[in-house]
N, C-alpha and C positions, 0 to 999 in steps of 0.2 A: 095382584089375585092374579086367576087365570083362567081365561075363560072355554080355555078346550085340556081337557086331562081328559090325558087317553087312556083306555082301557083297560088295564092286563089280565087274559085270558090264562086260568091257570093253566100252566103246560103240564098236562099230566104224566105217570116217569113211565119208563117203558124197558119190555124184558126183549136177551138177547134170542132168539131161537136155534135152538141145537139144531134143527136141523137143514134150514135158511141160511141160517146169518144174521138174519134179517134186524131189528126193531122194530118191535110194533103195544101197543100201550100193553098196562098192566090189567085191564080193564074187559080183555077179550080173554077164552078159558087157553084155549088153542090160535098159535100162529097165524095171522087175514094168509099168510102173501103161500103158503107150501100144504091149510092141510088138506084141500078136497085134492093132490099133486099124487102123483108116484111116487118111485125114484126117479126116473127117468124124464120127470118134470123135476123136479125139485130140481138136481143140476143143471136142464140145464134155463132154471125160473135163478138158479147164481152164476151161470155164466154169462149173459144178460146183460145180471149188476156186476158184470163187475165187464161190458163193455161197456157199462153206461159213464159207469167210471171214471175208466179211459177218454174218452171222451171225451167226462167234462173235465179233466183234465190238463189233454187241451186245450181248450175251449178256454183254462184258465189263459196258457199262454201264449197266447196269441192277445190276451186283452195285455196284462202284462208286459209284449215285442210291444204292440201299440199305444202305450202310455206312454210307454217312455221316451218311443219317436214324437210324443206332439212333445214332450216337453225339451224336448232338443228343441223341433225349429222350429218352439218358444222361448231358447234360452236363442235358436241362432236367430232373429228376428228379433232381440232386446237389444244384438251391438250393433 
């Protein structure tokens, strides 16, 4: 018998915006990210999103390097 059963939230279906290329929930008529922006604002939004993805990617690389270092040190301590 399980005392705790996690409740799963129903995920909304996502659509990809043709303007800013970001995903948004289908329940919205227009993209909430770029609907109030002009073309310059959309370009700036796309650049900010791209920069954020690059920084997240480099952060992931640091985590991998740190993990490998820790595993290596653990192996060395066992020898």
